[in-house]
DOMAR-159629 format. One record per residue: x, y, z of N, C-alpha, C in turn; residue number from 1. Coordinates in steps of 0.02 Angstrom, whole numbers, plus 50000, padded with zeros to 5 digits. Example, Ala and Ser with C-alpha at 12.3 -4.5 7.8 and 13.67 -1.06 7.14 Angstrom:
# DOMAR-159629
n_px  n_py  n_pz  ca_px  ca_py  ca_pz  c_px  c_py  c_pz  resi
50660  49716  50390  50615  49775  50390  50660  49835  50390  1
50642  49888  50354  50684  49947  50357  50645  50002  50394  2
***
This chain:
# DOMAR-159629
n_px  n_py  n_pz  ca_px  ca_py  ca_pz  c_px  c_py  c_pz  resi
46835  53729  52032  46890  53686  52012  46900  53695  51937  1
46962  53699  51917  46978  53705  51847  46959  53641  51809  2
46927  53649  51753  46908  53591  51713  46970  53553  51691  3
47024  53588  51678  47086  53556  51657  47115  53510  51711  4
47094  53519  51774  47118  53477  51828  47075  53415  51838  5
47016  53414  51806  46970  53357  51813  46990  53303  51764  6
46995  53241  51790  47019  53185  51750  46960  53139  51733  7
46945  53130  51668  46892  53083  51650  46912  53012  51671  8
46863  52973  51691  46875  52903  51708  46885  52865  51643  9
46944  52836  51634  46961  52806  51569  46920  52744  51551  10
46886  52716  51598  46844  52657  51584  46770  52673  51588  11
46753  52738  51579  46683  52758  51581  46644  52717  51530  12
46594  52682  51553  46555  52638  51509  46504  52676  51467  13
46486  52735  51489  46436  52774  51452  46471  52822  51404  14
46449  52821  51343  46475  52865  51293  46417  52908  51268  15
46411  52967  51297  46353  53010  51285  46370  53071  51242  16
46415  53061  51194  46436  53117  51153  46376  53152  51119  17
46327  53113  51098  46268  53142  51065  46228  53186  51113  18
46233  53174  51178  46194  53212  51227  46227  53278  51246  19
46291  53285  51231  46328  53345  51252  46295  53410  51229  20
46276  53417  51165  46244  53480  51144  46179  53495  51182  21
46139  53443  51195  46076  53454  51232  46090  53474  51304  22
46138  53442  51335  46155  53459  51404  46185  53529  51406  23
46226  53546  51357  46255  53613  51354  46200  53666  51347  24
46151  53653  51305  46096  53700  51296  46057  53708  51361  25
46047  53654  51397  46012  53657  51461  46053  53699  51511  26
46118  53688  51513  46161  53726  51558  46160  53800  51539  27
46162  53813  51474  46160  53883  51452  46095  53917  51474  28
46040  53880  51468  45975  53909  51484  45960  53912  51559  29
45978  53859  51595  45957  53854  51665  46014  53855  51715  30
46076  53853  51691  46133  53848  51735  46149  53775  51750  31
46205  53764  51781  46226  53697  51799  46187  53676  51861  32
46141  53630  51853  46096  53611  51907  46118  53548  51944  33
46152  53503  51910  46175  53442  51942  46246  53450  51968  34
46269  53399  52002  46337  53401  52027  46381  53353  51988  35
46445  53361  51998  46496  53319  51968  46532  53285  52025  36
46535  53219  52023  46568  53181  52076  46639  53163  52057  37
46685  53179  52101  46756  53163  52091  46780  53119  52148  38
46828  53076  52134  46852  53030  52185  46876  53068  52247  39
46920  53118  52238  46945  53158  52294  46980  53220  52266  40
46997  53266  52311  47035  53326  52289  47103  53306  52261  41
47134  53256  52293  47201  53234  52272  47199  53193  52208  42
47142  53160  52194  47134  53117  52136  47067  53134  52103  43
47064  53190  52067  47001  53215  52041  46976  53178  51978  44
46970  53112  51984  46944  53071  51930  46868  53070  51935  45
46835  53078  51879  46762  53082  51880  46730  53016  51901  46
46684  53019  51948  46643  52963  51968  46577  52968  51929  47
46548  53027  51929  46488  53041  51889  46489  53113  51865  48
46461  53124  51807  46457  53191  51779  46501  53203  51717  49
46522  53149  51684  46563  53156  51624  46530  53201  51572  50
46465  53191  51561  46430  53229  51509  46424  53302  51530  51
46412  53315  51594  46408  53384  51618  46475  53420  51608  52
46530  53386  51624  46596  53416  51616  46608  53431  51542  53
46593  53383  51498  46603  53394  51426  46559  53451  51401  54
46498  53456  51426  46453  53509  51405  46479  53577  51427  55
46503  53582  51488  46531  53645  51513  46592  53664  51471  56
46633  53615  51456  46692  53627  51414  46671  53654  51346  57
46618  53624  51317  46595  53645  51251  46568  53717  51252  58
46546  53739  51310  46522  53808  51318  46579  53858  51330  59
46639  53832  51333  46696  53875  51344  46714  53887  51417  60
46681  53851  51461  46697  53858  51532  46767  53832  51545  61
46801  53863  51591  46867  53839  51612  46865  53814  51684  62
46809  53825  51717  46804  53808  51788  46733  53785  51804  63
46729  53737  51850  46665  53715  51878  46660  53746  51948  64
46604  53779  51964  46598  53808  52031  46607  53754  52085  65
46642  53771  52138  46653  53723  52193  46588  53695  52221  66
46536  53736  52220  46471  53713  52246  46441  53657  52204  67
46467  53646  52145  46441  53593  52100  46486  53532  52098  68
46536  53530  52142  46582  53473  52146  46568  53434  52210  69
46561  53368  52203  46554  53323  52261  46616  53279  52262  70
46648  53275  52319  46705  53230  52325  46681  53166  52358  71
46702  53110  52330  46678  53045  52353  46730  53010  52396  72
46773  53049  52430  46826  53018  52469  46802  52985  52533  73
46737  52990  52546  46709  52954  52603  46685  52884  52582  74
46691  52868  52518  46670  52803  52493  46730  52756  52484  75
46718  52693  52491  46770  52643  52478  46778  52635  52402  76
46834  52606  52380  46841  52593  52308  46784  52551  52279  77
46759  52503  52318  46702  52463  52294  46639  52505  52287  78
46628  52550  52334  46570  52594  52330  46575  52641  52270  79
46634  52666  52256  46644  52709  52198  46631  52669  52134  80
46655  52608  52131  46642  52565  52073  46568  52555  52063  81
46531  52542  52117  46459  52533  52112  46424  52598  52093  82
46448  52654  52119  46418  52719  52101  46427  52733  52026  83
46485  52717  52000  46496  52726  51928  46449  52683  51886  84
46432  52626  51911  46388  52580  51875  46315  52599  51881  85
46296  52631  51935  46224  52642  51949  46199  52712  51940  86
46240  52762  51945  46216  52831  51943  46200  52850  51871  87
46136  52865  51858  46121  52888  51789  46151  52956  51777  88
46179  52965  51719  46212  53028  51702  46179  53058  51641  89
46175  53124  51642  46144  53159  51586  46191  53161  51527  90
***
């Protein structure tokens, strides 16, 4: 999926800008190991993985491999809200 198509969640409570260089270095060394959760293909708003997306962007990536994208369209809006609150992000 193109990074330019991924929409950051505008009310993301976590601001991990300081972690981006460390996550980017980890991705550079070990590859992208975690997944990025998006609401759905039609509404690719980030549920989890904001820092991973920012780190990939900082590395010059233009695309996230499909195998590293999870779509959360099987969750209700309340479940997505809870996932955003509970899922620890790097």
